[in-house]
DOZAFI-733016 format. One line per field, with one value per residue (C-alpha): x, y, z; chain; residue in one letter. Coordinates in Angstrom, 2 decimals. Layout:
% residues N
xx	X  ...
yy	Y  ...
zz	Z  ...
cadena	A  ...
residuo	a  ...
//
This chain:
% residues 701
xx	-138.06  -140.58  -140.71  -144.20  -144.12  -142.05  -144.83  -147.88  -149.59  -148.81  -152.24  -152.07  -148.83  -149.99  -150.48  -151.12  -154.88  -156.38  -156.49  -152.76  -151.91  -153.50  -151.93  -148.27  -149.04  -150.05  -147.44  -144.29  -145.18  -144.82  -147.21  -145.69  -143.75  -140.64  -140.88  -141.31  -138.05  -136.38  -137.75  -134.65  -133.79  -132.30  -130.47  -130.06  -130.02  -127.80  -129.97  -126.82  -125.85  -127.39  -126.85  -126.88  -129.33  -126.34  -125.28  -128.32  -127.47  -129.02  -127.61  -129.22  -131.21  -133.25  -131.24  -131.89  -131.73  -131.93  -133.59  -136.12  -139.74  -139.60  -142.67  -145.95  -148.55  -151.21  -151.24  -154.22  -157.57  -159.57  -159.35  -156.04  -154.47  -151.05  -149.20  -145.84  -143.17  -140.12  -137.03  -133.88  -130.47  -127.56  -126.68  -129.93  -133.81  -135.66  -139.43  -141.11  -144.25  -147.93  -150.44  -152.70  -153.55  -153.05  -155.49  -154.01  -150.30  -151.37  -152.06  -148.81  -146.65  -144.94  -143.44  -139.89  -139.58  -136.52  -137.22  -135.38  -136.47  -136.19  -137.15  -136.19  -135.52  -137.01  -136.56  -139.33  -139.56  -135.72  -136.14  -135.39  -138.23  -138.93  -142.60  -144.25  -141.08  -140.98  -140.68  -139.52  -138.47  -134.89  -134.02  -130.74  -131.32  -129.26  -131.20  -131.90  -129.12  -131.59  -132.91  -129.47  -129.86  -132.98  -133.98  -135.63  -137.59  -139.12  -142.43  -145.27  -148.18  -150.98  -148.96  -148.28  -151.80  -152.34  -149.79  -147.12  -144.39  -141.23  -141.84  -144.82  -143.36  -140.49  -143.37  -144.59  -141.02  -140.55  -143.70  -142.43  -138.87  -140.55  -142.95  -141.82  -142.66  -139.85  -137.27  -135.09  -133.71  -130.04  -129.28  -125.48  -123.04  -121.43  -117.89  -118.92  -120.13  -116.75  -114.19  -115.85  -116.28  -120.42  -122.67  -125.88  -129.05  -131.39  -128.69  -128.55  -131.68  -132.20  -129.62  -130.14  -133.63  -132.65  -128.79  -127.41  -124.19  -122.79  -120.39  -123.14  -124.97  -121.83  -121.77  -125.25  -125.35  -121.63  -123.47  -126.95  -125.11  -122.93  -125.78  -127.57  -124.75  -123.39  -126.81  -126.75  -123.40  -124.07  -127.34  -125.00  -122.33  -124.50  -126.25  -122.92  -121.88  -125.01  -124.86  -121.62  -122.46  -125.79  -125.81  -123.65  -122.11  -121.55  -117.52  -116.29  -112.67  -112.22  -110.60  -110.64  -111.33  -113.86  -111.89  -108.45  -109.43  -111.23  -108.45  -105.52  -106.96  -109.95  -109.02  -107.76  -106.37  -104.61  -106.59  -105.84  -104.28  -107.39  -109.30  -106.80  -107.18  -110.71  -110.91  -108.90  -111.11  -113.98  -112.21  -111.39  -115.09  -116.10  -113.97  -114.51  -117.83  -119.62  -122.07  -120.27  -122.29  -119.92  -120.23  -118.38  -117.84  -116.32  -116.39  -118.06  -115.83  -113.70  -114.37  -116.64  -118.97  -115.84  -114.80  -118.70  -118.09  -115.07  -116.99  -119.59  -117.09  -115.45  -119.32  -119.56  -116.37  -117.85  -120.98  -123.27  -125.25  -125.48  -127.68  -127.11  -130.15  -129.74  -132.86  -133.69  -134.15  -131.48  -129.07  -129.66  -129.58  -126.47  -124.94  -126.18  -124.34  -121.12  -120.94  -122.26  -119.43  -116.63  -117.92  -118.54  -115.96  -116.83  -119.31  -121.32  -125.06  -125.84  -129.68  -131.80  -135.05  -136.98  -140.54  -140.84  -139.58  -142.46  -144.41  -143.12  -139.38  -140.06  -141.04  -137.94  -135.89  -137.50  -136.96  -132.79  -132.74  -134.37  -132.01  -128.79  -128.46  -128.34  -125.29  -125.99  -129.09  -129.29  -132.35  -134.59  -136.64  -138.70  -135.50  -137.24  -140.64  -141.66  -141.66  -138.27  -136.57  -132.87  -131.08  -128.32  -128.15  -124.82  -124.55  -126.62  -124.96  -127.16  -126.33  -127.26  -128.86  -130.18  -132.75  -134.27  -136.85  -135.45  -138.40  -137.67  -134.05  -135.09  -136.77  -133.61  -132.84  -135.60  -134.19  -132.14  -132.08  -128.64  -128.42  -126.52  -123.35  -124.62  -122.18  -123.54  -122.35  -122.67  -121.02  -122.27  -119.28  -120.64  -119.22  -117.03  -119.43  -122.59  -121.17  -120.22  -123.79  -125.70  -123.81  -122.04  -122.87  -121.17  -117.55  -116.73  -114.18  -113.42  -111.77  -110.25  -108.36  -109.33  -108.10  -105.17  -105.47  -108.41  -107.95  -109.63  -112.69  -112.56  -115.63  -116.88  -119.59  -121.10  -124.30  -127.18  -126.28  -123.03  -124.94  -123.40  -119.89  -121.07  -122.53  -119.22  -117.36  -119.70  -119.73  -115.77  -116.00  -118.37  -115.71  -113.25  -115.36  -116.66  -120.47  -122.16  -125.00  -127.06  -129.33  -132.24  -133.49  -137.13  -138.81  -141.45  -143.65  -143.54  -142.97  -145.34  -143.50  -139.99  -141.03  -141.94  -138.43  -137.07  -138.73  -138.03  -134.45  -134.56  -135.92  -133.25  -130.42  -131.72  -131.66  -128.25  -127.20  -129.22  -129.74  -128.36  -124.85  -125.80  -128.29  -129.71  -131.56  -133.97  -134.38  -136.75  -138.76  -142.24  -141.09  -141.76  -138.99  -138.82  -138.41  -136.01  -133.95  -133.83  -132.46  -129.75  -128.85  -128.48  -126.19  -123.94  -123.85  -122.47  -125.73  -126.28  -123.76  -125.85  -128.21  -130.78  -132.21  -133.51  -131.65  -132.72  -128.98  -127.62  -126.65  -125.98  -125.23  -121.57  -120.68  -116.85  -116.91  -119.10  -116.65  -118.83  -121.54  -123.54  -126.14  -128.77  -130.39  -127.38  -128.65  -131.94  -129.45  -128.32  -124.41  -124.30  -126.93  -124.65  -121.42  -123.31  -124.34  -120.69  -119.46  -121.20  -118.47  -114.74  -115.01  -112.66  -109.02  -110.02  -109.94  -113.81  -115.72  -118.52  -120.53  -122.66  -125.15  -127.14  -129.11  -127.68  -129.61  -128.14  -128.91  -126.08  -126.51  -126.46  -123.80  -121.43  -122.60  -121.44  -118.27  -117.67  -118.39  -115.69  -113.14  -112.95  -113.92  -112.97  -116.35  -115.62  -114.92  -118.12  -119.72  -118.64  -119.82  -123.04  -123.63  -122.76  -125.02  -128.08  -127.44  -128.21  -131.70  -132.33  -128.90  -128.40  -132.02  -131.48  -134.91  -136.08  -133.63  -134.98  -131.51  -131.07  -133.61  -130.91  -132.44  -129.49  -126.30  -124.85  -122.67  -120.93  -120.14  -119.95  -117.46  -115.23  -118.16  -119.42  -115.69  -115.91  -119.40  -118.32  -115.08  -116.98  -119.81  -117.08  -115.26  -118.39  -119.67  -116.28  -116.33  -119.94  -121.40  -125.14  -125.00  -125.58  -123.40  -125.05  -122.78  -124.33  -127.87  -128.91  -127.51  -129.79  -132.58  -132.47  -131.59  -134.45  -136.72  -135.19  -135.56  -139.46  -139.27  -137.34  -137.67  -134.48  -133.26  -129.39  -128.98  -129.22  -128.45
yy	3.32  6.21  7.73  7.86  10.09  12.72  12.95  13.32  16.51  19.29  20.06  16.73  18.47  19.57  23.34  23.71  22.37  22.79  26.85  26.89  24.31  26.11  29.48  27.29  25.88  28.99  31.45  28.78  26.30  23.83  20.80  18.14  17.09  16.79  20.33  21.65  20.01  21.76  25.16  26.52  29.56  32.23  33.34  32.30  34.72  33.42  34.06  33.82  37.10  40.60  44.02  47.28  49.77  52.04  49.44  49.14  50.75  50.14  46.73  45.28  42.02  40.24  41.38  40.54  43.37  43.35  46.69  48.21  49.40  53.17  54.48  52.95  54.89  54.51  56.67  57.50  56.08  52.94  50.86  52.60  52.98  51.78  50.53  52.31  51.04  53.09  50.66  51.93  50.26  51.73  52.95  54.43  54.01  52.61  52.40  48.83  49.29  47.06  48.05  44.92  43.09  46.58  45.82  42.40  43.12  46.53  43.95  42.13  44.97  45.62  49.13  49.59  45.63  44.43  42.08  40.08  41.61  40.00  41.81  43.39  47.15  49.54  53.36  55.64  59.40  58.99  57.23  53.39  51.10  47.50  46.73  43.42  42.44  38.96  39.60  37.29  38.19  37.23  33.81  32.42  29.11  28.49  28.22  24.51  23.61  23.67  26.99  28.94  29.76  30.55  29.94  32.75  31.81  34.01  34.51  36.54  39.04  36.48  34.03  36.47  37.32  33.59  33.40  31.89  34.70  33.07  32.24  30.44  28.51  27.85  26.08  23.94  22.99  21.81  19.58  18.04  17.19  15.97  13.91  9.83  9.40  11.86  9.49  10.99  8.23  8.35  8.81  9.10  5.99  5.08  5.65  9.12  10.19  8.71  10.06  13.45  13.23  14.12  13.80  11.84  13.18  12.82  14.68  17.24  18.20  18.59  20.96  22.82  23.76  23.85  23.74  22.44  24.24  26.74  23.68  21.41  24.17  24.48  20.51  20.30  23.25  21.68  18.09  19.80  21.79  18.99  16.71  19.29  20.02  16.11  14.75  17.81  16.68  12.86  13.57  15.52  13.00  10.09  12.06  12.96  9.15  7.80  9.90  8.72  5.22  5.11  7.85  6.95  9.97  10.93  10.00  13.08  11.61  13.78  17.31  18.30  20.57  22.93  23.06  23.58  26.06  28.09  28.07  28.42  30.59  32.64  33.67  36.86  36.72  34.44  32.09  33.29  30.37  30.10  29.60  26.97  25.06  24.90  23.79  20.65  20.25  19.80  17.97  15.17  15.02  14.68  11.99  9.94  8.22  9.59  12.45  15.80  17.97  20.92  24.29  27.35  30.31  33.22  36.90  39.43  39.47  36.62  34.87  32.16  32.30  31.21  28.44  27.76  27.90  25.97  23.28  23.02  23.02  19.84  18.38  19.39  17.72  14.28  15.17  16.43  19.66  21.79  24.35  27.36  28.34  32.02  33.52  36.57  37.62  39.89  37.83  35.28  37.76  39.11  35.43  34.66  37.86  37.27  33.60  34.16  36.78  34.66  31.64  34.02  32.46  29.28  26.54  26.19  26.96  28.59  29.71  31.67  30.44  32.87  33.31  36.00  33.78  33.54  29.81  29.80  30.16  27.78  25.08  25.89  25.60  22.12  20.93  21.79  20.63  16.95  16.77  17.80  20.80  23.34  22.75  25.21  26.59  29.49  30.70  31.32  28.88  28.25  25.77  23.21  23.23  19.67  20.22  21.51  18.34  17.62  14.88  14.37  16.61  16.37  19.67  21.77  24.99  27.09  30.73  32.37  28.96  30.18  32.15  29.06  26.75  23.50  21.82  24.03  22.85  19.24  19.03  19.50  15.89  14.61  15.82  12.58  8.74  9.37  12.35  15.52  17.04  20.12  22.90  25.53  28.82  31.59  35.17  35.74  34.24  31.67  31.62  28.52  27.65  27.75  26.24  23.47  23.10  24.17  22.57  19.93  17.23  19.11  19.56  23.21  24.94  28.73  31.12  33.79  35.74  38.36  38.80  40.77  44.50  44.63  47.57  47.35  49.35  52.60  52.74  56.28  56.46  60.41  61.53  63.15  66.74  65.94  65.74  68.60  66.58  63.53  64.93  67.50  64.07  62.29  65.36  65.08  61.24  61.67  64.45  61.70  59.37  57.20  56.15  55.99  53.75  55.46  52.96  53.40  50.65  48.95  46.83  44.74  45.85  49.50  49.31  52.33  54.58  53.58  54.00  57.59  57.90  56.42  58.95  61.99  60.63  60.80  63.96  65.04  63.82  65.06  68.53  68.36  66.60  68.59  67.39  67.88  67.90  64.65  61.62  60.15  56.89  54.72  51.17  49.36  46.51  47.96  48.77  46.32  44.26  45.86  49.18  47.92  46.28  49.65  51.39  48.92  49.04  52.86  52.73  49.50  51.67  54.78  56.59  57.37  58.24  57.79  54.99  55.54  52.58  49.83  46.77  45.11  45.79  44.10  41.03  40.73  44.17  43.84  47.63  47.74  51.65  52.50  53.38  54.96  53.38  55.61  54.05  56.06  55.32  52.80  51.96  49.82  47.73  44.08  43.52  41.01  43.20  46.08  44.05  42.70  46.26  47.55  44.74  46.09  48.71  47.87  45.47  47.42  48.56  52.25  53.08  52.44  54.14  53.17  55.80  55.21  57.76  57.76  59.76  60.68  58.19  55.13  51.75  49.82  46.97  49.77  51.57  48.32  47.34  50.48  50.53  46.75  47.84  51.03  48.74  45.72  44.48  40.71  39.16  36.48  38.62  40.27  37.11  36.61  39.73  39.36  36.11  37.80  40.44  38.57  34.87  32.20  33.01  33.44  33.62  32.01  30.64  28.41  28.54  27.01  24.45  23.25  22.42  25.38  24.74  25.20  25.55  25.75  25.82  29.40  29.11  31.98  31.11  27.28  27.03  24.62  22.37  22.40  21.35  18.14  17.49  17.28  15.19  12.63  12.28  11.87  9.46  7.15  7.34  6.70  3.51  2.68  4.83  3.55  3.45  -0.61  -1.88  -2.48  -0.03  2.46  1.39  4.08  6.91  5.10  5.25  8.79  10.13  8.28  10.34  13.40  12.76  11.91  15.69  16.79  16.30  14.91  17.56  16.60  15.62  19.08  21.63
zz	127.78  128.36  131.76  132.12  135.41  133.33  130.80  133.12  132.10  134.48  135.80  138.10  139.68  143.59  143.45  139.56  138.20  134.82  134.97  135.66  133.72  130.60  131.14  131.62  128.51  126.59  128.39  128.57  126.28  129.47  129.11  130.83  134.51  132.03  130.26  133.74  134.92  132.22  132.62  134.64  136.75  135.14  138.27  142.06  145.21  148.37  151.11  153.50  151.90  153.25  151.58  152.94  151.28  150.62  148.24  145.97  142.00  138.54  138.40  141.66  141.04  143.95  147.16  150.96  153.42  157.58  158.47  160.67  159.84  160.85  159.15  158.00  155.87  153.12  150.42  147.82  147.97  147.76  145.11  144.50  147.88  148.09  151.35  151.88  154.87  155.23  156.80  157.87  158.23  159.35  155.80  155.03  154.14  151.34  150.76  150.74  148.71  148.57  145.43  146.57  149.97  151.98  154.72  155.51  155.30  157.28  160.24  159.90  160.12  163.34  163.80  164.92  164.44  162.50  159.49  156.96  153.50  150.10  146.75  143.66  143.81  141.67  141.19  141.27  141.13  142.05  145.27  145.86  146.74  146.79  145.36  147.26  149.07  151.29  154.92  157.82  161.40  161.75  163.14  164.30  163.21  159.91  156.57  155.29  152.67  149.77  150.63  150.81  147.30  145.88  142.30  140.26  137.40  134.47  134.65  132.72  133.83  133.40  135.38  137.86  138.31  138.76  141.77  139.41  139.90  140.50  144.00  142.89  140.11  142.64  144.86  142.25  141.47  144.87  144.94  141.50  143.17  146.31  144.88  145.67  142.18  140.90  138.78  135.95  134.16  133.00  129.49  129.46  129.46  132.78  130.97  130.01  133.56  134.81  132.45  132.63  136.59  135.66  138.38  137.66  135.62  138.86  141.23  138.48  138.16  141.96  142.29  139.07  140.80  144.71  144.93  148.30  147.61  145.24  144.40  143.38  141.57  139.02  138.57  137.85  135.75  133.81  133.52  132.23  129.65  128.47  127.98  125.74  123.84  123.53  121.85  119.43  118.30  118.79  116.57  113.99  114.04  113.31  110.62  108.64  109.34  108.08  104.79  104.25  104.56  102.83  100.14  97.12  95.01  91.61  91.30  89.02  88.18  85.61  85.37  81.71  78.83  80.33  83.55  81.66  78.96  81.59  84.29  81.75  79.17  80.66  83.89  83.79  87.51  89.67  92.14  95.90  98.37  100.17  97.12  95.70  98.94  98.65  95.30  96.57  99.44  97.04  94.26  96.99  97.97  94.40  93.49  96.90  95.82  98.59  98.29  98.94  101.83  101.88  103.41  101.85  104.05  103.00  103.47  101.09  97.69  98.81  95.64  96.46  93.06  90.89  93.57  92.90  89.22  88.80  90.57  88.37  85.25  87.01  86.99  83.17  82.43  84.05  81.77  84.58  84.85  87.62  89.33  91.67  93.80  95.03  97.43  95.58  91.76  92.12  93.42  90.59  88.02  89.26  89.40  85.84  84.53  86.27  85.09  81.89  81.42  82.43  80.15  77.40  75.16  75.84  74.46  77.91  77.97  80.95  81.55  84.28  85.71  88.38  89.28  86.78  83.73  80.96  80.30  76.71  78.22  80.93  78.08  76.02  79.47  80.66  77.20  77.28  80.38  79.88  76.56  78.14  76.24  79.02  81.25  84.11  85.42  87.70  89.78  92.73  94.53  91.10  90.60  93.33  91.40  90.46  86.56  86.66  85.82  84.78  82.44  84.93  87.73  89.22  91.60  93.47  94.71  97.19  98.08  101.14  102.16  105.63  103.56  102.50  104.27  105.07  103.38  100.42  100.28  100.85  97.60  95.69  96.73  94.50  91.31  90.66  91.61  92.83  95.22  93.72  95.43  97.50  98.00  100.16  100.06  102.92  102.89  106.63  108.17  111.01  114.58  115.44  118.10  115.77  113.11  115.16  116.18  113.52  110.45  112.61  109.58  106.92  105.74  105.93  103.58  104.65  101.86  104.48  102.09  99.97  96.35  95.63  95.32  97.53  100.17  103.35  103.70  106.03  108.33  109.86  112.46  112.17  113.33  111.84  112.07  110.20  107.00  105.31  105.98  104.56  101.34  100.80  100.98  98.40  96.14  96.26  95.55  92.39  91.15  91.15  88.93  91.79  92.64  96.17  97.97  100.33  102.29  104.26  106.68  105.84  108.37  107.32  110.40  108.96  105.54  104.86  107.06  106.06  102.48  103.38  105.04  101.81  99.67  101.79  101.98  98.31  97.49  100.34  98.38  94.62  96.74  97.69  94.06  91.65  88.04  85.28  86.94  89.14  88.63  91.53  91.24  93.72  94.48  96.82  97.41  96.23  92.80  89.83  88.94  85.44  87.21  89.59  87.12  84.91  88.00  88.56  84.86  85.00  87.99  86.77  83.50  85.45  84.34  87.85  90.50  93.83  94.03  97.20  98.09  100.92  102.11  98.53  97.79  100.55  98.43  94.97  93.55  92.13  90.98  91.45  90.68  93.81  96.20  99.09  101.28  103.43  105.92  107.35  110.72  111.23  114.43  113.20  111.27  112.75  112.65  110.16  108.01  108.30  107.18  104.22  103.12  103.68  101.27  98.33  98.04  97.86  95.27  92.99  93.29  94.43  98.41  99.38  102.69  104.71  106.62  109.35  110.28  113.41  115.76  119.20  121.26  121.16  122.98  124.41  121.93  119.02  120.44  120.39  116.77  115.36  117.25  115.98  112.64  112.89  114.52  112.07  108.72  109.63  109.09  111.64  114.11  113.46  113.68  116.98  118.23  116.58  118.40  121.90  121.24  119.87  121.28  118.56  118.73  114.87  113.38  110.18  110.30  113.48  114.63  111.22  111.62  114.91  116.08  118.20  121.05  123.89  127.44  129.58  127.16  125.93  122.78  123.55  127.39  126.95  123.79  125.89  126.97  123.31  122.01  124.66  123.60  120.14  120.37  122.89  120.35  117.33  118.79  119.97  116.27  114.72  116.95  116.57  113.68  114.11  117.64  117.52  120.60  123.91  125.32  123.76  123.87  126.76  124.10  121.22  123.00  123.91  120.59  119.39  121.77  120.62  116.82  117.43  117.62  114.77  111.01  109.83  107.77  108.12  104.92  103.41  106.16
cadena	A  A  A  A  A  A  A  A  A  A  A  A  A  A  A  A  A  A  A  A  A  A  A  A  A  A  A  A  A  A  A  A  A  A  A  A  A  A  A  A  A  A  A  A  A  A  A  A  A  A  A  A  A  A  A  A  A  A  A  A  A  A  A  A  A  A  A  A  A  A  A  A  A  A  A  A  A  A  A  A  A  A  A  A  A  A  A  A  A  A  A  A  A  A  A  A  A  A  A  A  A  A  A  A  A  A  A  A  A  A  A  A  A  A  A  A  A  A  A  A  A  A  A  A  A  A  A  A  A  A  A  A  A  A  A  A  A  A  A  A  A  A  A  A  A  A  A  A  A  A  A  A  A  A  A  A  A  A  A  A  A  A  A  A  A  A  A  A  A  A  A  A  A  A  A  A  A  A  A  A  A  A  A  A  A  A  A  A  A  A  A  A  A  A  A  A  A  A  A  A  A  A  A  A  A  A  A  A  A  A  A  A  A  A  A  A  A  A  A  A  A  A  A  A  A  A  A  A  A  A  A  A  A  A  A  A  A  A  A  A  A  A  A  A  A  A  A  A  A  A  A  A  A  A  A  A  A  A  A  A  A  A  A  A  A  A  A  A  A  A  A  A  A  A  A  A  A  A  A  A  A  A  A  A  A  A  A  A  A  A  A  A  A  A  A  A  A  A  A  A  A  A  A  A  A  A  A  A  A  A  A  A  A  A  A  A  A  A  A  A  A  A  A  A  A  A  A  A  A  A  A  A  A  A  A  A  A  A  A  A  A  A  A  A  A  A  A  A  A  A  A  A  A  A  A  A  A  A  A  A  A  A  A  A  A  A  A  A  A  A  A  A  A  A  A  A  A  A  A  A  A  A  A  A  A  A  A  A  A  A  A  A  A  A  A  A  A  A  A  A  A  A  A  A  A  A  A  A  A  A  A  A  A  A  A  A  A  A  A  A  A  A  A  A  A  A  A  A  A  A  A  A  A  A  A  A  A  A  A  A  A  A  A  A  A  A  A  A  A  A  A  A  A  A  A  A  A  A  A  A  A  A  A  A  A  A  A  A  A  A  A  A  A  A  A  A  A  A  A  A  A  A  A  A  A  A  A  A  A  A  A  A  A  A  A  A  A  A  A  A  A  A  A  A  A  A  A  A  A  A  A  A  A  A  A  A  A  A  A  A  A  A  A  A  A  A  A  A  A  A  A  A  A  A  A  A  A  A  A  A  A  A  A  A  A  A  A  A  A  A  A  A  A  A  A  A  A  A  A  A  A  A  A  A  A  A  A  A  A  A  A  A  A  A  A  A  A  A  A  A  A  A  A  A  A  A  A  A  A  A  A  A  A  A  A  A  A  A  A  A  A  A  A  A  A  A  A  A  A  A  A  A  A  A  A  A  A  A  A  A  A  A  A  A  A  A  A  A  A  A  A  A  A  A  A  A  A  A  A  A  A  A  A  A  A  A  A  A  A  A  A  A  A  A  A  A  A  A  A  A  A  A  A  A  A  A  A  A  A  A  A  A  A  A  A  A  A  A  A  A  A  A  A  A  A  A  A  A  A  A  A  A  A  A  A  A  A  A  A  A  A
residuo	m  a  n  t  f  l  e  t  p  v  e  y  l  k  g  v  g  s  t  r  a  e  l  l  r  k  e  l  n  l  k  t  f  g  e  l  l  t  f  f  p  f  r  y  v  d  r  s  k  f  y  l  i  s  e  i  t  d  d  s  a  y  i  q  l  k  a  k  i  v  r  i  q  t  v  g  k  a  p  h  e  r  l  v  a  t  i  r  d  s  s  g  e  i  d  l  v  w  f  q  g  v  k  w  v  l  e  m  l  t  p  l  q  e  y  v  v  f  g  k  p  a  l  f  n  g  r  w  n  i  p  h  p  e  l  e  i  p  t  t  k  p  l  p  l  n  e  t  m  r  p  i  y  n  s  t  e  k  l  k  n  k  g  l  d  f  k  g  i  g  r  i  m  k  n  l  l  l  n  e  k  f  v  v  p  e  n  l  t  p  d  i  l  q  n  l  r  l  i  n  r  q  e  a  f  t  n  i  h  f  p  q  s  p  d  l  l  r  k  a  q  t  r  l  k  f  e  e  l  f  f  i  q  l  r  l  a  k  q  r  s  g  r  l  l  k  h  e  g  h  r  f  l  r  v  g  e  h  v  n  q  f  y  h  h  h  l  s  f  e  l  t  n  a  q  k  r  v  i  k  e  i  r  a  d  l  g  s  g  n  q  m  n  r  l  l  q  g  d  v  g  s  g  k  t  l  v  a  l  m  t  m  l  i  a  l  d  n  d  y  q  s  c  l  m  a  p  t  e  i  l  a  r  q  h  f  a  n  i  s  q  m  l  s  d  l  d  i  r  v  r  i  l  t  g  n  t  k  a  a  e  r  r  e  l  q  e  g  l  m  n  g  d  i  h  l  l  i  g  t  h  a  l  i  e  e  n  v  q  f  k  k  l  g  l  v  v  i  d  e  q  h  r  f  g  v  a  q  r  a  k  l  w  e  k  n  v  i  t  p  h  i  l  v  m  t  a  t  p  i  p  r  t  l  a  m  t  l  y  g  d  l  d  t  s  i  i  d  e  l  p  p  g  r  k  s  i  v  t  r  h  l  y  e  p  d  h  g  k  v  f  s  f  i  r  g  k  i  q  e  g  r  q  v  y  i  v  y  p  l  i  q  e  s  e  t  l  d  l  k  n  l  t  d  g  y  q  h  v  v  a  a  f  p  a  p  e  f  t  v  g  m  v  h  g  k  m  k  q  k  e  k  d  a  e  m  k  r  f  i  e  k  k  s  q  i  l  v  a  t  t  v  i  e  v  g  v  d  v  p  n  a  s  v  m  v  i  e  n  a  e  r  f  g  l  s  q  l  h  q  l  r  g  r  v  g  r  g  s  d  q  s  y  c  i  l  v  s  g  f  e  l  s  a  e  a  r  k  r  i  a  t  m  v  r  t  t  d  g  f  e  i  a  e  t  d  l  q  i  r  g  p  g  d  l  q  g  t  q  q  s  g  v  l  d  l  r  i  a  d  l  v  k  d  e  k  i  l  k  y  a  r  s  v  a  t  d  i  i  q  d  d  p  v  l  a  k  s  k  n  d  i  l  a  r  h  l  l  q  i  d  r  n  h  q  n  w  g  l  i  s
//
């Protein structure tokens, strides 16, 4: 049942009105009482605690002081004058500054009067000050309980100009909570509340905004974090259960000639134990009669493509076709070249389809797909076009799927009456908490073992003045017969500038490695496909020793002879991207190296990213650190998924709560797959309300 009070437009709240309501909508996307209620404070200030002026540091946020005014002066002339009042306590002095309402504040201040001062310190010309503080005359009366912990809300300049700074937002929030019609319906069952000892929802919302004690604040936070994560997990568990119940899958029971021929006579190396385990998990899915929806995680070079190929051969042994969709043409062509080579001695027809495929070839491809002559089709997003139809599509493999929009991926479902099996691959290891939250409706397989003979890549951090050392090292490796990548950043917003940096870098490298002794190639996204392919072919065929490139080589380039990766301006790359680029080397048996080159001035985040890269090559550890640095934001395309609009929970800090939420949700769905039992009515209603705002893409996450 809808709560009409919480759906009331925010303009009808006391202290808001139409102008402020429009600003709240534009600045914070808050339109209703309910949305305002879930705009949580990001910090609380304990009003019962007083600081000494000498205790102020760079880390100080909002603080409370008790001090006397010792000087008052106005500085400058109207309309740019400011009021400065100096206060002193037993430990030192600090200035209070007002840029607005100078005349009014001046009349209010009393020299030598002791005040309680509340505000946020700022450093100006080497001296601490507090702009526009709150002042009160000290009182012996204790603060009301609900004012002991003061909430601090995020705001914007436009909101502040209309009186909606953190204090203004706090005032309207209090008006909401004190409204006689303020009722928050419960959305968890009595069993959950009792078993987990959670406070009720109304009490939680009241204490998250105006805590009556630190203990009640903790209880409110725990309750609301659990609720947020629980309904994500319940939704995913229900989707997974529904898929298993409703979606019949092709039953692949036969492992026949194609798999056996390839495995026993054409595979030149032994599968790792991790690959064998994953193939066993996939085979169980394929033979179950349910449609497979499995996520395959594996670090760069761990052998995911081979697992995908073995899965496609199982499909072929059961008379079904397969397709593999990659996010870029370079990656699609790399897959096509590798798979074609591995199957070269077998009677298996593999074709490729991209946006650059000519019309006549497309017609021939379509004919081959419809009559079953083509067994495996590899391509880009061109695969999802309506006119690409198969005779019997049994398996879809999606590589680096987070690069595709959810609507694009979903179109693959329309290729068959019975939905094909889905194998989703990613070379970017996903943190446990993110995988549980974003991919909770998929079964997960992990290849956590590199093929034998692979050596760990040595990573070093050097600075721009060290280019001489870097070039000397490169020269030595080239003389040993190895090849080198030198990568420059390319950021969408400044392509022209970055392209100039790349070109300048290329000229610098050519000058350091002159022809005819050395050959230097260059690849970037602005080049025509034929030019890119020609440069890549030269590098693959060892006709060039150095490839200067942008991140177009981030995925899909497999040159085992390349053993050195130099990343210029490394501070401008994200951690995941640095890890992906490093994965372009170390693909042969030779020792490989990654050299991160940066300027001396590094932000704390950039320093942490680079230190992580130097410390470890473990993709899962890197993914966890990346999540800590960036938050879930747009990791793995979470923004487009619509799943991770987290208001209060934190996937890094709240992993324990997430595991509880997942466990409770799983148990409920195992007992009641479609939430039909009366005891779960309250959960079903709230889930329905959530689903109004989410397109159901869970079937092809």
